[in-house]
C-alpha positions in Angstrom: 87.1 105.1 108.2 90.4 105.7 110.0 93.8 106.5 108.6 96.7 105.5 110.8 100.5 105.6 110.6 101.4 103.8 113.8 100.2 100.6 115.5 96.4 100.6 115.5 94.0 98.8 117.7 90.6 98.3 116.0 87.5 99.9 117.6 84.0 98.6 117.4 83.1 101.6 115.2 85.7 100.9 112.5 84.8 99.6 109.1 87.8 100.6 107.0 91.4 101.2 108.1 93.9 102.9 105.8 97.4 102.2 107.0 100.4 104.3 106.0 103.7 102.3 106.6 106.0 104.9 105.1 108.0 105.3 108.4 108.2 101.6 109.2 106.4 98.3 109.5 103.0 98.7 111.1 100.4 96.5 112.9 96.6 96.6 112.9 95.3 94.5 115.8 91.7 93.3 115.9 89.5 93.0 118.9 88.5 89.5 119.9 86.3 87.7 117.4 82.9 86.9 118.9 80.8 85.8 115.9 79.2 89.3 115.5 79.5 89.3 111.7 81.2 92.7 111.8 83.5 93.4 108.8 86.8 95.2 108.7 88.7 96.3 105.6 92.4 97.1 105.9 94.3 98.8 103.0 98.1 99.7 102.7 98.2 103.1 101.2 101.9 103.9 100.9 104.6 103.0 98.3 107.3 101.9 100.8 108.7 98.4 101.2 107.4 98.3 104.8 104.6 95.9 105.7 101.3 96.1 107.4 100.6 93.1 109.6 97.0 92.4 110.5 96.8 90.4 113.7 94.0 88.7 115.6 93.6 89.6 119.2 96.9 88.7 120.9 95.3 88.0 124.3 93.1 85.1 123.0 93.4 82.1 120.7 91.9 84.1 117.8 93.0 83.5 114.2 92.6 85.0 110.7 92.0 82.2 108.2 93.7 79.7 110.6 96.8 81.8 111.2 97.6 84.5 113.8 98.4 87.2 111.2 98.1 88.4 107.6 100.6 90.6 105.9 100.0 93.4 103.3 103.2 94.2 101.4 102.3 96.4 98.4 100.7 99.7 97.9 97.0 99.2 97.4 97.0 95.8 99.0 93.6 95.4 100.6 91.7 92.7 102.5 88.3 92.5 104.1 87.8 90.4 107.2 84.7 89.1 108.9 84.2 88.2 112.5 82.7 84.8 111.7 82.5 83.0 115.0 84.2 83.1 118.4 88.0 83.3 118.0 87.7 83.2 114.2 88.2 86.0 111.6 87.9 85.0 107.9 89.2 86.9 104.8 86.3 87.4 102.5 
């Protein structure tokens, strides 16, 4: 479990990332999808109007449910993602 308040790059040991966007819009960037089956949960924990953008690896053709990003906009918004296959993350 990690709590972050600035742009965050996922690590292989992460399972849950709590993001505080109080001071501005924030980004969580995933490592490349390989089909490993690993799961990541991202939760927006602040009450601000700022967003948390979850992005697939920007250096590859990765996607999250066929899009390059997902956006969490409200306090408590939470999504779990799975590295389903090469270049593909799914929201589960």
